[in-house]
N, C-alpha and C positions, 0 to 999 in steps of 0.2 A: 504494500500500500504506500502511495506517495501522497504526502500532505503538505500543503503550504502552511508553514509555521505561523506566519503573520495573520492569515485569515482563518486558519484551521479548516480549510476547504480540502476535501479529498480530491486529488487531481487524477489519480489513476490507481488501478489495482489489478493484480494478476494472480490467479490461484492455479497451481499446477500440482500434479502428483509427484511424490517422492523424489529422491535426491536430485539436485540440479544445481546449476550455477546461477546464483542470484544476479551476478554482474551482467550476464547475458540478457536476463529478463529486463533489467534496467535499460540497457542499450536499446532493446526492442521497443520499449515504451517511448523512448525519445524519438526513435526513427518513425514510429507510427504517428507521432505528434500528440500523444496522450499527455505528455509533460512539456510545458513551455520551457524555453531556455532559462538558465539560472546562473547566478554568479557563484554561489556556494551550495554544495550538496552535503547534507549530514546523513550518514547511513552507517549501519553496522559493517563490520569488516567483510561480510559476505559479498558486498558490492564492490570491493576494492580489487579490480582485475584490469588487465591490460585493455586499453581502449577507452575506459571510462574517464580517464584524465582529460580527454577531449571534450567531454560533456560540460564539466564545471570544475572549479577547484574542489577537489574531493577531500572531505574531512571525515575520516572514519571515526566512529565512536568505539572506543576500546573499553572493555570491562576491567576494572581494577579489582584485584583480589587481595 
């Protein structure tokens, strides 16, 4: 699910069955036009893959233990 933090509007969602690469799903959502261009993208580390650095400045959210 992709949410605009400022307006709390759901921009896009994609539900798939079992293991997969979240980064590829994100790229597909941008290519389909589901997500408008952005300057900064906050996401968990599952979206941190090659090619996504072209979408926006990628700021992965890391869990601190």
